[in-house]
VEXMAR-842587 format. One record per residue (C-alpha): residue in one letter; x, y, z; residue number from 1. Coordinates in nm, 3 decimals. Example, Ala and Ser with C-alpha at 12.3 -4.5 7.8 and 13.67 -1.06 7.14 Angstrom:
REM residues 2
dotor a	px 1.230	py -0.450	pz 0.780	vexnu 1
dotor s	px 1.367	py -0.106	pz 0.714	vexnu 2
END
This chain:
REM residues 402
dotor m	px -0.682	py 8.931	pz -2.047	vexnu 1
dotor a	px -0.831	py 9.015	pz -1.709	vexnu 2
dotor p	px -1.204	py 8.956	pz -1.646	vexnu 3
dotor t	px -1.440	py 9.245	pz -1.581	vexnu 4
dotor r	px -1.755	py 9.273	pz -1.372	vexnu 5
dotor n	px -1.887	py 9.579	pz -1.554	vexnu 6
dotor m	px -2.105	py 9.612	pz -1.862	vexnu 7
dotor v	px -1.889	py 9.611	pz -2.174	vexnu 8
dotor t	px -1.887	py 9.942	pz -2.362	vexnu 9
dotor t	px -1.710	py 10.066	pz -2.674	vexnu 10
dotor p	px -1.340	py 10.116	pz -2.585	vexnu 11
dotor a	px -1.061	py 10.280	pz -2.775	vexnu 12
dotor v	px -0.975	py 10.103	pz -3.100	vexnu 13
dotor t	px -0.661	py 9.929	pz -2.977	vexnu 14
dotor a	px -0.523	py 9.576	pz -2.957	vexnu 15
dotor t	px -0.737	py 9.521	pz -2.646	vexnu 16
dotor g	px -1.053	py 9.681	pz -2.783	vexnu 17
dotor t	px -1.361	py 9.500	pz -2.904	vexnu 18
dotor l	px -1.361	py 9.681	pz -3.241	vexnu 19
dotor k	px -1.031	py 9.559	pz -3.384	vexnu 20
dotor r	px -1.056	py 9.318	pz -3.680	vexnu 21
dotor t	px -0.782	py 9.104	pz -3.834	vexnu 22
dotor v	px -0.761	py 8.853	pz -4.117	vexnu 23
dotor s	px -0.769	py 8.570	pz -3.860	vexnu 24
dotor d	px -1.092	py 8.674	pz -3.694	vexnu 25
dotor r	px -1.104	py 8.374	pz -3.461	vexnu 26
dotor i	px -1.052	py 8.315	pz -3.089	vexnu 27
dotor r	px -0.855	py 8.012	pz -2.976	vexnu 28
dotor r	px -0.990	py 7.904	pz -2.638	vexnu 29
dotor l	px -0.740	py 7.745	pz -2.402	vexnu 30
dotor n	px -0.968	py 7.499	pz -2.228	vexnu 31
dotor y	px -0.854	py 7.205	pz -2.019	vexnu 32
dotor v	px -0.845	py 6.893	pz -2.235	vexnu 33
dotor a	px -0.596	py 6.647	pz -2.084	vexnu 34
dotor a	px -0.741	py 6.722	pz -1.741	vexnu 35
dotor p	px -1.117	py 6.779	pz -1.788	vexnu 36
dotor f	px -1.294	py 7.022	pz -1.557	vexnu 37
dotor l	px -1.641	py 6.872	pz -1.594	vexnu 38
dotor a	px -1.779	py 6.531	pz -1.506	vexnu 39
dotor l	px -2.077	py 6.558	pz -1.273	vexnu 40
dotor v	px -2.281	py 6.848	pz -1.415	vexnu 41
dotor k	px -2.184	py 6.806	pz -1.782	vexnu 42
dotor t	px -1.911	py 6.652	pz -1.992	vexnu 43
dotor a	px -1.724	py 6.862	pz -2.246	vexnu 44
dotor e	px -1.548	py 6.785	pz -2.574	vexnu 45
dotor e	px -1.322	py 7.039	pz -2.742	vexnu 46
dotor d	px -1.264	py 7.096	pz -3.113	vexnu 47
dotor d	px -0.937	py 7.213	pz -3.271	vexnu 48
dotor m	px -1.007	py 7.576	pz -3.186	vexnu 49
dotor g	px -1.097	py 7.510	pz -2.826	vexnu 50
dotor d	px -1.473	py 7.545	pz -2.866	vexnu 51
dotor l	px -1.667	py 7.316	pz -2.635	vexnu 52
dotor s	px -1.967	py 7.096	pz -2.698	vexnu 53
dotor y	px -2.144	py 6.952	pz -2.398	vexnu 54
dotor g	px -2.289	py 6.610	pz -2.320	vexnu 55
dotor s	px -2.479	py 6.457	pz -2.031	vexnu 56
dotor g	px -2.294	py 6.456	pz -1.702	vexnu 57
dotor l	px -2.223	py 6.153	pz -1.489	vexnu 58
dotor l	px -2.519	py 6.219	pz -1.259	vexnu 59
dotor s	px -2.882	py 6.169	pz -1.352	vexnu 60
dotor k	px -3.119	py 6.459	pz -1.279	vexnu 61
dotor e	px -3.437	py 6.476	pz -1.078	vexnu 62
dotor a	px -3.657	py 6.767	pz -0.972	vexnu 63
dotor t	px -3.743	py 6.860	pz -0.614	vexnu 64
dotor d	px -4.044	py 7.067	pz -0.511	vexnu 65
dotor t	px -3.874	py 7.213	pz -0.204	vexnu 66
dotor m	px -3.548	py 7.395	pz -0.133	vexnu 67
dotor k	px -3.469	py 7.142	pz 0.140	vexnu 68
dotor f	px -3.517	py 6.791	pz 0.009	vexnu 69
dotor e	px -3.501	py 6.478	pz 0.224	vexnu 70
dotor w	px -3.445	py 6.107	pz 0.181	vexnu 71
dotor f	px -3.387	py 5.809	pz 0.408	vexnu 72
dotor t	px -3.133	py 5.531	pz 0.448	vexnu 73
dotor l	px -3.188	py 5.216	pz 0.651	vexnu 74
dotor t	px -2.892	py 5.044	pz 0.812	vexnu 75
dotor p	px -2.981	py 4.688	pz 0.921	vexnu 76
dotor i	px -2.960	py 4.591	pz 1.287	vexnu 77
dotor d	px -2.600	py 4.492	pz 1.345	vexnu 78
dotor l	px -2.530	py 4.131	pz 1.445	vexnu 79
dotor y	px -2.181	py 4.210	pz 1.571	vexnu 80
dotor a	px -2.054	py 4.434	pz 1.851	vexnu 81
dotor t	px -1.707	py 4.512	pz 1.983	vexnu 82
dotor s	px -1.663	py 4.446	pz 2.352	vexnu 83
dotor t	px -1.499	py 4.708	pz 2.571	vexnu 84
dotor a	px -1.466	py 4.504	pz 2.894	vexnu 85
dotor f	px -1.547	py 4.169	pz 3.061	vexnu 86
dotor s	px -1.616	py 4.102	pz 3.428	vexnu 87
dotor g	px -1.767	py 3.775	pz 3.553	vexnu 88
dotor t	px -2.104	py 3.734	pz 3.385	vexnu 89
dotor t	px -2.111	py 4.077	pz 3.224	vexnu 90
dotor v	px -1.987	py 4.217	pz 2.895	vexnu 91
dotor d	px -1.954	py 4.586	pz 2.814	vexnu 92
dotor m	px -1.992	py 4.746	pz 2.471	vexnu 93
dotor a	px -2.059	py 5.089	pz 2.328	vexnu 94
dotor d	px -2.431	py 5.031	pz 2.267	vexnu 95
dotor t	px -2.664	py 4.754	pz 2.385	vexnu 96
dotor s	px -2.982	py 4.887	pz 2.224	vexnu 97
dotor a	px -2.998	py 4.606	pz 1.966	vexnu 98
dotor f	px -3.001	py 4.331	pz 2.233	vexnu 99
dotor r	px -3.298	py 4.177	pz 2.416	vexnu 100
dotor t	px -3.323	py 3.927	pz 2.697	vexnu 101
dotor r	px -3.301	py 3.565	pz 2.575	vexnu 102
dotor d	px -3.060	py 3.659	pz 2.294	vexnu 103
dotor i	px -2.785	py 3.404	pz 2.240	vexnu 104
dotor i	px -2.442	py 3.567	pz 2.205	vexnu 105
dotor t	px -2.100	py 3.425	pz 2.121	vexnu 106
dotor n	px -1.752	py 3.559	pz 2.184	vexnu 107
dotor l	px -1.587	py 3.502	pz 1.845	vexnu 108
dotor s	px -1.240	py 3.489	pz 2.001	vexnu 109
dotor t	px -1.311	py 3.224	pz 2.266	vexnu 110
dotor l	px -1.625	py 3.070	pz 2.107	vexnu 111
dotor e	px -1.793	py 3.084	pz 2.446	vexnu 112
dotor v	px -2.172	py 3.105	pz 2.431	vexnu 113
dotor a	px -2.409	py 3.279	pz 2.672	vexnu 114
dotor i	px -2.771	py 3.393	pz 2.699	vexnu 115
dotor v	px -2.858	py 3.755	pz 2.779	vexnu 116
dotor i	px -3.065	py 3.772	pz 3.097	vexnu 117
dotor t	px -3.052	py 4.147	pz 3.168	vexnu 118
dotor i	px -2.981	py 4.463	pz 2.973	vexnu 119
dotor t	px -2.795	py 4.608	pz 3.270	vexnu 120
dotor s	px -2.741	py 4.950	pz 3.111	vexnu 121
dotor a	px -2.701	py 5.119	pz 2.775	vexnu 122
dotor t	px -2.348	py 4.981	pz 2.766	vexnu 123
dotor q	px -2.359	py 4.652	pz 2.962	vexnu 124
dotor l	px -2.521	py 4.307	pz 2.934	vexnu 125
dotor t	px -2.553	py 4.045	pz 3.208	vexnu 126
dotor v	px -2.546	py 3.685	pz 3.082	vexnu 127
dotor t	px -2.582	py 3.322	pz 3.186	vexnu 128
dotor p	px -2.313	py 3.099	pz 3.030	vexnu 129
dotor v	px -2.424	py 2.808	pz 2.811	vexnu 130
dotor t	px -2.071	py 2.675	pz 2.793	vexnu 131
dotor s	px -1.891	py 2.585	pz 3.116	vexnu 132
dotor t	px -1.747	py 2.935	pz 3.152	vexnu 133
dotor w	px -1.796	py 3.289	pz 3.025	vexnu 134
dotor g	px -1.518	py 3.541	pz 3.001	vexnu 135
dotor t	px -1.221	py 3.303	pz 3.026	vexnu 136
dotor g	px -0.946	py 3.459	pz 2.818	vexnu 137
dotor a	px -1.182	py 3.735	pz 2.697	vexnu 138
dotor v	px -1.036	py 4.080	pz 2.650	vexnu 139
dotor a	px -1.162	py 4.418	pz 2.536	vexnu 140
dotor g	px -1.187	py 4.424	pz 2.160	vexnu 141
dotor n	px -1.333	py 4.075	pz 2.125	vexnu 142
dotor i	px -1.622	py 4.063	pz 1.879	vexnu 143
dotor i	px -1.958	py 3.955	pz 2.019	vexnu 144
dotor a	px -2.193	py 3.790	pz 1.768	vexnu 145
dotor m	px -2.570	py 3.787	pz 1.818	vexnu 146
dotor s	px -2.746	py 3.460	pz 1.736	vexnu 147
dotor g	px -3.113	py 3.361	pz 1.748	vexnu 148
dotor r	px -3.319	py 3.408	pz 2.062	vexnu 149
dotor t	px -3.371	py 3.103	pz 2.283	vexnu 150
dotor m	px -3.729	py 3.060	pz 2.404	vexnu 151
dotor e	px -3.887	py 2.843	pz 2.672	vexnu 152
dotor e	px -4.172	py 2.612	pz 2.571	vexnu 153
dotor g	px -4.510	py 2.783	pz 2.565	vexnu 154
dotor t	px -4.340	py 3.121	pz 2.580	vexnu 155
dotor s	px -4.545	py 3.436	pz 2.628	vexnu 156
dotor d	px -4.258	py 3.668	pz 2.545	vexnu 157
dotor i	px -4.346	py 3.931	pz 2.283	vexnu 158
dotor t	px -4.050	py 4.169	pz 2.328	vexnu 159
dotor s	px -4.029	py 4.371	pz 2.007	vexnu 160
dotor l	px -3.728	py 4.507	pz 1.821	vexnu 161
dotor t	px -3.767	py 4.762	pz 1.542	vexnu 162
dotor k	px -3.546	py 5.013	pz 1.365	vexnu 163
dotor e	px -3.633	py 5.333	pz 1.181	vexnu 164
dotor p	px -3.441	py 5.470	pz 0.880	vexnu 165
dotor d	px -3.203	py 5.761	pz 0.915	vexnu 166
dotor n	px -3.309	py 6.098	pz 0.776	vexnu 167
dotor n	px -3.078	py 6.272	pz 0.527	vexnu 168
dotor y	px -3.124	py 6.611	pz 0.372	vexnu 169
dotor n	px -2.956	py 6.868	pz 0.151	vexnu 170
dotor y	px -3.045	py 7.192	pz -0.022	vexnu 171
dotor v	px -3.076	py 7.331	pz -0.370	vexnu 172
dotor y	px -2.938	py 7.682	pz -0.397	vexnu 173
dotor p	px -3.017	py 7.970	pz -0.636	vexnu 174
dotor t	px -2.726	py 8.072	pz -0.856	vexnu 175
dotor r	px -2.692	py 8.311	pz -1.149	vexnu 176
dotor f	px -2.412	py 8.390	pz -1.395	vexnu 177
dotor v	px -2.461	py 8.717	pz -1.585	vexnu 178
dotor y	px -2.303	py 8.882	pz -1.890	vexnu 179
dotor s	px -2.390	py 9.220	pz -2.040	vexnu 180
dotor i	px -2.292	py 9.467	pz -2.310	vexnu 181
dotor a	px -2.403	py 9.814	pz -2.413	vexnu 182
dotor d	px -2.615	py 9.812	pz -2.728	vexnu 183
dotor t	px -2.371	py 10.054	pz -2.895	vexnu 184
dotor a	px -2.085	py 9.804	pz -2.850	vexnu 185
dotor a	px -2.294	py 9.499	pz -2.936	vexnu 186
dotor k	px -2.372	py 9.629	pz -3.283	vexnu 187
dotor s	px -2.004	py 9.668	pz -3.379	vexnu 188
dotor p	px -1.779	py 9.409	pz -3.549	vexnu 189
dotor h	px -1.577	py 9.201	pz -3.301	vexnu 190
dotor y	px -1.320	py 8.930	pz -3.268	vexnu 191
dotor g	px -1.479	py 8.593	pz -3.331	vexnu 192
dotor g	px -1.810	py 8.714	pz -3.476	vexnu 193
dotor d	px -2.121	py 8.770	pz -3.262	vexnu 194
dotor i	px -1.992	py 8.899	pz -2.930	vexnu 195
dotor l	px -2.306	py 8.798	pz -2.737	vexnu 196
dotor k	px -2.264	py 8.439	pz -2.851	vexnu 197
dotor r	px -1.904	py 8.446	pz -2.730	vexnu 198
dotor y	px -2.004	py 8.590	pz -2.394	vexnu 199
dotor l	px -2.271	py 8.323	pz -2.364	vexnu 200
dotor a	px -2.020	py 8.046	pz -2.440	vexnu 201
dotor d	px -1.767	py 8.183	pz -2.191	vexnu 202
dotor t	px -2.026	py 8.239	pz -1.917	vexnu 203
dotor l	px -2.180	py 7.896	pz -1.973	vexnu 204
dotor q	px -1.842	py 7.730	pz -1.923	vexnu 205
dotor h	px -1.785	py 7.933	pz -1.607	vexnu 206
dotor c	px -2.135	py 7.845	pz -1.482	vexnu 207
dotor m	px -2.088	py 7.472	pz -1.532	vexnu 208
dotor s	px -1.736	py 7.451	pz -1.390	vexnu 209
dotor s	px -1.828	py 7.660	pz -1.083	vexnu 210
dotor t	px -2.134	py 7.446	pz -1.019	vexnu 211
dotor e	px -1.916	py 7.137	pz -1.062	vexnu 212
dotor n	px -1.689	py 7.269	pz -0.786	vexnu 213
dotor s	px -1.995	py 7.319	pz -0.564	vexnu 214
dotor f	px -2.094	py 6.955	pz -0.616	vexnu 215
dotor w	px -1.745	py 6.843	pz -0.514	vexnu 216
dotor l	px -1.653	py 7.095	pz -0.243	vexnu 217
dotor g	px -1.977	py 7.244	pz -0.114	vexnu 218
dotor q	px -2.090	py 7.245	pz 0.248	vexnu 219
dotor r	px -2.434	py 7.334	pz 0.376	vexnu 220
dotor a	px -2.489	py 7.577	pz 0.662	vexnu 221
dotor a	px -2.338	py 7.462	pz 0.992	vexnu 222
dotor s	px -2.671	py 7.526	pz 1.165	vexnu 223
dotor g	px -3.012	py 7.617	pz 1.035	vexnu 224
dotor d	px -3.118	py 7.613	pz 0.674	vexnu 225
dotor t	px -2.914	py 7.905	pz 0.546	vexnu 226
dotor t	px -2.594	py 8.097	pz 0.604	vexnu 227
dotor t	px -2.642	py 8.465	pz 0.688	vexnu 228
dotor v	px -2.409	py 8.716	pz 0.524	vexnu 229
dotor v	px -2.402	py 9.095	pz 0.539	vexnu 230
dotor i	px -2.312	py 9.270	pz 0.213	vexnu 231
dotor g	px -2.313	py 9.647	pz 0.196	vexnu 232
dotor g	px -2.505	py 9.668	pz 0.522	vexnu 233
dotor t	px -2.785	py 9.437	pz 0.398	vexnu 234
dotor t	px -2.839	py 9.091	pz 0.549	vexnu 235
dotor y	px -2.889	py 8.806	pz 0.303	vexnu 236
dotor y	px -2.985	py 8.444	pz 0.375	vexnu 237
dotor m	px -2.792	py 8.221	pz 0.138	vexnu 238
dotor f	px -2.859	py 7.852	pz 0.068	vexnu 239
dotor t	px -2.563	py 7.624	pz 0.004	vexnu 240
dotor t	px -2.538	py 7.256	pz -0.090	vexnu 241
dotor r	px -2.331	py 6.975	pz 0.056	vexnu 242
dotor g	px -2.071	py 6.830	pz -0.184	vexnu 243
dotor i	px -1.913	py 6.490	pz -0.238	vexnu 244
dotor l	px -1.593	py 6.552	pz -0.041	vexnu 245
dotor n	px -1.798	py 6.677	pz 0.254	vexnu 246
dotor y	px -2.000	py 6.356	pz 0.244	vexnu 247
dotor a	px -1.683	py 6.144	pz 0.253	vexnu 248
dotor s	px -1.627	py 5.972	pz 0.586	vexnu 249
dotor d	px -1.356	py 5.744	pz 0.724	vexnu 250
dotor p	px -1.079	py 5.840	pz 0.476	vexnu 251
dotor f	px -0.807	py 5.592	pz 0.382	vexnu 252
dotor l	px -0.456	py 5.725	pz 0.448	vexnu 253
dotor a	px -0.226	py 5.613	pz 0.170	vexnu 254
dotor g	px 0.077	py 5.684	pz 0.388	vexnu 255
dotor g	px 0.284	py 5.855	pz 0.122	vexnu 256
dotor s	px 0.240	py 5.607	pz -0.159	vexnu 257
dotor m	px -0.011	py 5.357	pz -0.289	vexnu 258
dotor t	px 0.133	py 5.036	pz -0.428	vexnu 259
dotor w	px -0.051	py 4.775	pz -0.632	vexnu 260
dotor d	px -0.034	py 4.540	pz -0.335	vexnu 261
dotor k	px -0.166	py 4.803	pz -0.093	vexnu 262
dotor w	px -0.442	py 4.886	pz -0.342	vexnu 263
dotor n	px -0.560	py 4.523	pz -0.341	vexnu 264
dotor t	px -0.518	py 4.459	pz 0.030	vexnu 265
dotor d	px -0.540	py 4.750	pz 0.274	vexnu 266
dotor f	px -0.741	py 4.981	pz 0.049	vexnu 267
dotor h	px -0.970	py 4.704	pz -0.075	vexnu 268
dotor e	px -1.047	py 4.607	pz 0.286	vexnu 269
dotor s	px -1.137	py 4.969	pz 0.367	vexnu 270
dotor i	px -1.394	py 5.009	pz 0.087	vexnu 271
dotor p	px -1.743	py 5.008	pz 0.243	vexnu 272
dotor r	px -1.912	py 4.669	pz 0.225	vexnu 273
dotor t	px -2.236	py 4.844	pz 0.137	vexnu 274
dotor i	px -2.111	py 4.924	pz -0.216	vexnu 275
dotor n	px -2.247	py 4.693	pz -0.486	vexnu 276
dotor p	px -1.946	py 4.531	pz -0.663	vexnu 277
dotor n	px -2.146	py 4.460	pz -0.981	vexnu 278
dotor g	px -2.113	py 4.815	pz -1.115	vexnu 279
dotor i	px -1.813	py 5.026	pz -1.216	vexnu 280
dotor l	px -1.679	py 5.257	pz -0.947	vexnu 281
dotor k	px -1.519	py 5.589	pz -1.045	vexnu 282
dotor l	px -1.192	py 5.706	pz -0.890	vexnu 283
dotor y	px -1.149	py 6.081	pz -0.947	vexnu 284
dotor c	px -0.793	py 6.204	pz -0.915	vexnu 285
dotor g	px -0.539	py 6.444	pz -1.060	vexnu 286
dotor t	px -0.292	py 6.386	pz -1.341	vexnu 287
dotor r	px -0.011	py 6.273	pz -1.110	vexnu 288
dotor i	px -0.210	py 6.005	pz -0.927	vexnu 289
dotor w	px -0.358	py 5.889	pz -1.258	vexnu 290
dotor g	px -0.004	py 5.845	pz -1.387	vexnu 291
dotor r	px 0.098	py 5.643	pz -1.081	vexnu 292
dotor i	px -0.196	py 5.409	pz -1.131	vexnu 293
dotor q	px -0.110	py 5.362	pz -1.498	vexnu 294
dotor g	px 0.245	py 5.287	pz -1.387	vexnu 295
dotor w	px 0.116	py 4.971	pz -1.222	vexnu 296
dotor a	px -0.008	py 4.848	pz -1.558	vexnu 297
dotor a	px 0.325	py 4.932	pz -1.722	vexnu 298
dotor a	px 0.522	py 4.763	pz -1.445	vexnu 299
dotor k	px 0.323	py 4.440	pz -1.488	vexnu 300
dotor l	px 0.356	py 4.443	pz -1.869	vexnu 301
dotor m	px 0.594	py 4.183	pz -2.011	vexnu 302
dotor q	px 0.721	py 4.289	pz -2.355	vexnu 303
dotor m	px 0.743	py 3.972	pz -2.564	vexnu 304
dotor e	px 0.798	py 4.123	pz -2.912	vexnu 305
dotor s	px 1.146	py 4.143	pz -3.057	vexnu 306
dotor g	px 1.294	py 4.400	pz -3.293	vexnu 307
dotor k	px 1.180	py 4.758	pz -3.332	vexnu 308
dotor l	px 0.857	py 4.891	pz -3.188	vexnu 309
dotor n	px 0.649	py 5.178	pz -3.320	vexnu 310
dotor e	px 0.497	py 5.232	pz -2.978	vexnu 311
dotor f	px 0.596	py 5.140	pz -2.627	vexnu 312
dotor g	px 0.385	py 5.168	pz -2.313	vexnu 313
dotor v	px 0.044	py 5.072	pz -2.191	vexnu 314
dotor t	px -0.260	py 5.234	pz -2.032	vexnu 315
dotor a	px -0.557	py 5.060	pz -1.878	vexnu 316
dotor q	px -0.914	py 5.189	pz -1.857	vexnu 317
dotor y	px -1.019	py 4.975	pz -1.561	vexnu 318
dotor f	px -0.837	py 4.840	pz -1.258	vexnu 319
dotor r	px -0.951	py 4.558	pz -1.035	vexnu 320
dotor c	px -0.950	py 4.632	pz -0.664	vexnu 321
dotor g	px -1.044	py 4.299	pz -0.512	vexnu 322
dotor v	px -1.410	py 4.239	pz -0.597	vexnu 323
dotor f	px -1.453	py 4.593	pz -0.737	vexnu 324
dotor k	px -1.398	py 4.726	pz -1.089	vexnu 325
dotor v	px -1.257	py 5.080	pz -1.080	vexnu 326
dotor e	px -1.220	py 5.338	pz -1.356	vexnu 327
dotor p	px -0.963	py 5.611	pz -1.274	vexnu 328
dotor i	px -1.064	py 5.949	pz -1.420	vexnu 329
dotor i	px -0.858	py 6.269	pz -1.432	vexnu 330
dotor h	px -1.037	py 6.576	pz -1.302	vexnu 331
dotor n	px -0.869	py 6.915	pz -1.305	vexnu 332
dotor l	px -0.997	py 6.997	pz -0.954	vexnu 333
dotor f	px -0.764	py 6.727	pz -0.821	vexnu 334
dotor n	px -0.463	py 6.895	pz -0.979	vexnu 335
dotor q	px -0.497	py 7.185	pz -0.736	vexnu 336
dotor g	px -0.297	py 7.224	pz -0.412	vexnu 337
dotor d	px -0.345	py 6.957	pz -0.147	vexnu 338
dotor l	px -0.611	py 6.783	pz -0.357	vexnu 339
dotor a	px -0.328	py 6.662	pz -0.581	vexnu 340
dotor s	px -0.249	py 6.405	pz -0.310	vexnu 341
dotor q	px -0.614	py 6.298	pz -0.273	vexnu 342
dotor a	px -0.857	py 6.088	pz -0.473	vexnu 343
dotor v	px -1.219	py 5.995	pz -0.415	vexnu 344
dotor l	px -1.392	py 5.667	pz -0.500	vexnu 345
dotor i	px -1.765	py 5.688	pz -0.569	vexnu 346
dotor d	px -2.049	py 5.481	pz -0.709	vexnu 347
dotor p	px -2.221	py 5.709	pz -0.965	vexnu 348
dotor d	px -2.558	py 5.554	pz -0.882	vexnu 349
dotor d	px -2.516	py 5.684	pz -0.527	vexnu 350
dotor f	px -2.563	py 6.047	pz -0.640	vexnu 351
dotor k	px -2.827	py 6.254	pz -0.810	vexnu 352
dotor y	px -2.825	py 6.608	pz -0.950	vexnu 353
dotor r	px -3.126	py 6.785	pz -0.796	vexnu 354
dotor f	px -3.294	py 7.100	pz -0.925	vexnu 355
dotor k	px -3.597	py 7.296	pz -0.812	vexnu 356
dotor t	px -3.898	py 7.201	pz -1.023	vexnu 357
dotor g	px -3.886	py 7.404	pz -1.346	vexnu 358
dotor m	px -3.565	py 7.580	pz -1.240	vexnu 359
dotor d	px -3.276	py 7.382	pz -1.385	vexnu 360
dotor f	px -3.014	py 7.598	pz -1.558	vexnu 361
dotor k	px -3.149	py 7.806	pz -1.844	vexnu 362
dotor t	px -3.069	py 8.133	pz -2.020	vexnu 363
dotor v	px -3.285	py 8.437	pz -1.938	vexnu 364
dotor d	px -3.296	py 8.778	pz -2.109	vexnu 365
dotor n	px -3.350	py 9.136	pz -1.999	vexnu 366
dotor l	px -3.216	py 9.115	pz -1.646	vexnu 367
dotor q	px -3.110	py 9.482	pz -1.636	vexnu 368
dotor l	px -3.298	py 9.774	pz -1.489	vexnu 369
dotor p	px -3.526	py 9.952	pz -1.740	vexnu 370
dotor a	px -3.293	py 10.253	pz -1.746	vexnu 371
dotor t	px -2.993	py 10.047	pz -1.859	vexnu 372
dotor w	px -2.923	py 10.093	pz -2.229	vexnu 373
dotor g	px -2.781	py 9.756	pz -2.317	vexnu 374
dotor t	px -2.834	py 9.382	pz -2.312	vexnu 375
dotor t	px -2.794	py 9.182	pz -1.992	vexnu 376
dotor r	px -2.847	py 8.807	pz -2.000	vexnu 377
dotor g	px -2.791	py 8.539	pz -1.744	vexnu 378
dotor i	px -2.768	py 8.166	pz -1.690	vexnu 379
dotor q	px -2.953	py 8.081	pz -1.373	vexnu 380
dotor g	px -3.087	py 7.782	pz -1.186	vexnu 381
dotor v	px -3.161	py 7.634	pz -0.844	vexnu 382
dotor v	px -2.954	py 7.317	pz -0.806	vexnu 383
dotor g	px -2.806	py 7.081	pz -0.547	vexnu 384
dotor l	px -2.664	py 6.734	pz -0.487	vexnu 385
dotor q	px -2.814	py 6.422	pz -0.331	vexnu 386
dotor c	px -2.617	py 6.127	pz -0.189	vexnu 387
dotor w	px -2.840	py 5.823	pz -0.137	vexnu 388
dotor s	px -2.604	py 5.657	pz 0.112	vexnu 389
dotor g	px -2.557	py 5.977	pz 0.314	vexnu 390
dotor g	px -2.181	py 5.947	pz 0.252	vexnu 391
dotor t	px -2.136	py 5.586	pz 0.366	vexnu 392
dotor n	px -2.039	py 5.476	pz 0.015	vexnu 393
dotor v	px -1.795	py 5.764	pz -0.051	vexnu 394
dotor k	px -1.431	py 5.665	pz 0.002	vexnu 395
dotor l	px -1.168	py 5.939	pz 0.019	vexnu 396
dotor i	px -0.798	py 5.860	pz -0.016	vexnu 397
dotor t	px -0.554	py 6.108	pz 0.140	vexnu 398
dotor g	px -0.175	py 6.130	pz 0.162	vexnu 399
dotor w	px -0.108	py 5.981	pz -0.183	vexnu 400
dotor n	px 0.214	py 6.175	pz -0.230	vexnu 401
dotor n	px 0.433	py 5.942	pz -0.439	vexnu 402
END
């Protein structure tokens, strides 16, 4: 049956009409079960007839008093820098702002040690060697390590070095999902009992799954606080929220396939070192990638029993990826198009479901104009997504085709 955007009225009494009754007055909902469509906003369990019951989503909730909410992340001062060039008693790098005069530095390739005497520019240091030479055998790409500052006796040096946290922000956005029916049609017998309850159930599922997609795929306005759209000659200023995949940076290219060895070597090395390995990371993927991962467990299984088996095969709930414990989870979003060859690794504690104070999703009545003879209800809220790490701890895998 096709959806409609109009208020439901009493149609002809036909197989598609709301008045027809049969002895099996039930509706079998064809919801996704093997590939769930909810995880972040809510979780859903289905009974034998396809009716859903909802549980708490993966993300904890917290209110925000403003539409634009902010938070801060602090990245420590880096002790290591990649050199871009050497020349005599100088060393070039992308950024010298973390260095001060009297800093001791070491070329980790040659183990030559020097003392910084001048911050020549924003990209160059001048040094005095401590070892007999500086720059012998050094090439661009060598890693320069910062050590403690060396001070003369009775020093009067008070050169300071401080670092401020980075500002992050996102938005909550108003959203509404409406259903309506003429009072004349609402009072008639219908498939599946109370038609308003059915419309509420259907609209609630659509509300949650659409919001879930926003939390995965959303992007905030490219500039400014809102995106301006013109609808029917009227200009509207629409808030949007930034989603998990938009936060993802530095994706890992699987290169066609991901093997167990590549998972534990190349991919493990690419996982941000700022992720705490004591928790359980979630890998969201589609059915195909989930099957490939489970294939690793089956390939490593040695069948030691003899005779007939009632069951053959194995699935694993968790997979070790070096120091990390990973739970692969099927999500129906990742069964769609190019996302079928992608997966995203997240730490659930890195995210929070935000809602405007007092305006999390709830059902409201009587949304119609006074002249409308019917019942119009809606599910509405002002919601958004927060990522504590600003995306640093989100790891996207692309090109997982086999």
